[in-house]
N, C-alpha and C positions, 0 to 999 in steps of 0.2 A: 227707587219712587221718581215719579214725576208730577208736574202740577197739576195737570187734569185729575189724575188719581187722588193726589191730596185732597183736591176740592170734593171730590166725591165721599172721601173718607171722614170729610168734615161734615157731610150731608147735603153738599150742593151738587146736584146732578141735573140741573136745568139752568135757564137764563139767570144771570145774576144782576143784569141791569135791564130796565125797561127800556123800550124803544126810544122813548124821548129823552132819557138819560143818557142813552148811547149817543144820540144825536147832539146833544148838549155838550158832552164831552169832547167830540171830535169838532163840532162847530166852534164852540165858545172856549174850549179849554178847561172847563169847570161845571159843576152843577152842585144844587143843594137839595137834601134831603131832610125834611123836619119829621120829628116824633120817632127818631131812631131808638133814643133811649128815654126811659121815664124819670120823672122828677125824682124818684127814688135813687135810680141809677146816678143822676147827676149830683145828687147830694153826696152820695157814697164817693164818687170819683173826685169831687171838689175838695171833700175833707182829706182824701189821701193826698192831693195835691198840695194843700195847706200842711199836713204833716210832714211832708218830705221837704217842702221849703224851708220850714222852721228847722229841720234837722240838719240840712245842707247850708243853709245861709248863703255867704257871698261864694261858697265853691259849687253853688248849683250848677249843673250843666257842665261842670269841668271836664267830663270825659270826651265832650265834642266842643261846648262853645260856651263862654260865659259872656252875656249881653248885658252891658250897662243899661239899668233902666227898664229892664224885662226879667224879672226873675225866670230862673229854668231848672229843669231837672231832666237828666239823660239816664240811660239804663235803667228804665223804670221797672221793666218786669222781672228784674233780678230783685228789686227793692220791695215790691207789693204785688199782691193778687188782684188789686181793684180794677186794673185796667185790661185784665185777662178777656172781659167780654168784648173789648173793641177788637180782639183777634178773628172773631167770627162774624164781623159786620158784612153782608152780603155785597152790598153796593161798593165797599171799599176794595174787597176782593175781586169782583166783577170788574171794577176799573182797572186795576192791577193786571188782571189777565187780557182785558181788550187792549191795553196799551203795550204791554211788556211781553205776553206770552209766557215763556217760563220766568217765573220771578221767585225772589225771597225777601225777607225782612230787609229793608235799608237801615232805618232807624226809628226811634220813638223818644220824642221831647215834650216835656210839659212847657209853657210858657204863659206869662201873663204881663201886660204892659202895665208898669207902675203910673199911678196918676201923673199926668203931665208929662210922660215919657212914652217910648215904644215906637217912635217913629223909625221907618227904615227907607232907604233909598230904594227906588224900583229896581228889581233883579229878577233873573231866574234863577232857580235852585241849582239847575244843571244845564250843561252845554248840550249840544247835538252836532253830528257830523254832516247831516244833511236834513232835509225839510221834515220828514217824519220820523226823525230817530229819537224816540223816547227813552229816557233813561230811568225815571223815576215817577211814580204815582204817590201823591200825598193826600192824606184824610185829615181835615180839620175837625176834631170832636169837642163840640162846645158843651161846658158844664155850666155857662152862664149866658144869659142872653147878650148877642153881639148886636150892637145899635150903632148908629152914627156917632156917637159921642163918646164910646168907651174903648175906643182903638180898634176899630174893625179892619179886618184884612181888605185891601183894595187890589183889584184885579183889573186887567186891560183884556176884555174879552177877545179871542182871536190871535193874543200875541204869541201864543205857543207855535204859531207858524212864522213868527218873524225871527230875525238872528238872536242868538242868546245874548244877553246883556248883563253885564255886572256879576258874574258868577261867583259865588263865594270860593275862595282858593282851595277851601278843603274839599269840594266837589268836583274839582277839575279832572282830576285823574291824568290821563295822558293826553287830553283834548290839547289842541293849539288852535286860536281863533283864525278862521279862514278870511280870506280878502273879501271884504264887502262891497257890493255894488254901489253906485251914488244913491240909489233908491233905498237901499237898505240902510245905508249910513243916515239918510235923511229921518228915518224912522225913530232913531235914538234920541232922545230929549238932550238938550245941553245940560238941564238940570235934572238929575234924576231923583232929587229930594221934593221937587215941586209936583203939585197935582197934575196929571195927565188928562188932557181934553176927553179921552175915552174911558177914563177909569170908572169902575163900578166899586161902591164901599159896601161889602156884603153885610146884610143884616138877617140875622136868624136867630130864633129862640134856642135856649138850653134844650139839649137833647137832639139838635141837629148836627147833621155831617156834612161838611162840605168838601167835595172831592175835587182834587186840582191835579191837572197834567203839570207836573214840576217844571216844565219848559216855559209856562205860562209867566209872562211879567206880572209881578206882583210885590206887595210889601205890607208890613204893617203900619200902622197910623197911630198919631198920638191920643192916649186915652185922656179926653179932655174932662170929663164927668168925675173920674175917679171910681166909677162903679167897676166891681169885678168882672174880669173878663179871661177866665181861666180856659185853657184849651190844651188839648193833647194833638201833636203832629205826629201822625203815623205814617211812615213811608215804606215803599216796596220798591225794589230795584230788579233789573233783568239779572239772571243768575250768572252772566259772565261778566257782571261789573262788581266793584268792590262793595261792601257795606260801609254804611258811614260809621257805624259803631260795629267793630268786628267781634261777632257775637261769642265766637269760641274763647275769647280772652276774658269774658265776663261772666260766663255760665256758671251759675251755680247749681248744686244738686237740687235744691228746693224747686228751681224753675224747670230744670231738666225733667225732674219727676212728674210734675203736674202737666207738662206738655205731653199731647197725644204724638204718636208717630208721625202723623201728618203735620202736626205744628213744627216738630223737631225739624223736619224737611223744610219747611217755610223760614225757619228760623236759621237754616244752614249749619245746624250744630251735629247731623249725621249724615253720613257715615263719618268715623272719626278723622278721616284723612281729610287735611285742609285742602281746599281749592285754591289753585294759584291766584285766582281774582278775588280771593276772601279779603285781603288788606288794601286799604287805601295807600298807593305809593307815596312817600315822602316827595316833597317840592320844596323848593327854596323860595323864600319869601317870607313876610311878616303878616301876622294877624290872619283874620278870617276871610276878609274880602282880597279880591285880586287887585 
């Protein structure tokens, strides 16, 4: 199987993005679609979030990353069926196809900034080896309203065209930072924790999906109000690159049986032979960040 065939078998045989979405993705590195999921969908996914957080406690996210101040859960599709509906989100699949070509699941992580917590330094999720070398497409599926006070994601429009900055160690793979020109070095803030003059704090209602080129400079912000801000980060990567969570190591029979052949292909769990690019190579270093 190949990606175009998988998309057709999932029922997508036409454009998955509107022209305005496609333009925004290339120009700004992100776009927002409201009303993708109903209030009932959001209640069900939010409840599953709370159930998983309660079950995993401080270990939540341990398969990928535990973040102080922001409860997480990883490997979600093996733990619940609640998020299966996100696997057929047309704009998410369309953005992955537009940016990556042949793609597969990269990771799926739930996250919520705790009251007074959740701040992150500006970063790009993945590096790149040249100007339009895209590695990962990221979808933020909102179960609660995201506003200026409850820890919204901040993005710097157009920064996906800039040098990669502050990439998490776990996502670097075999990349080595290139030598930057003086102009490129001047773009990188001295303080990555501080507000950026060009940043946009994304606001959107529950049921919206925020699509991001993962080369975009962005970060979480502090949840000042304490209102809930539960979100799923669903990511896809090129088929030649490693998955964040190597799906073959975690696959349960229950998940395998409820996936269609096309979805098994996109999870990269068929055929049985593991690809050499399936696992993230080990690197020396400590912690999540470079």
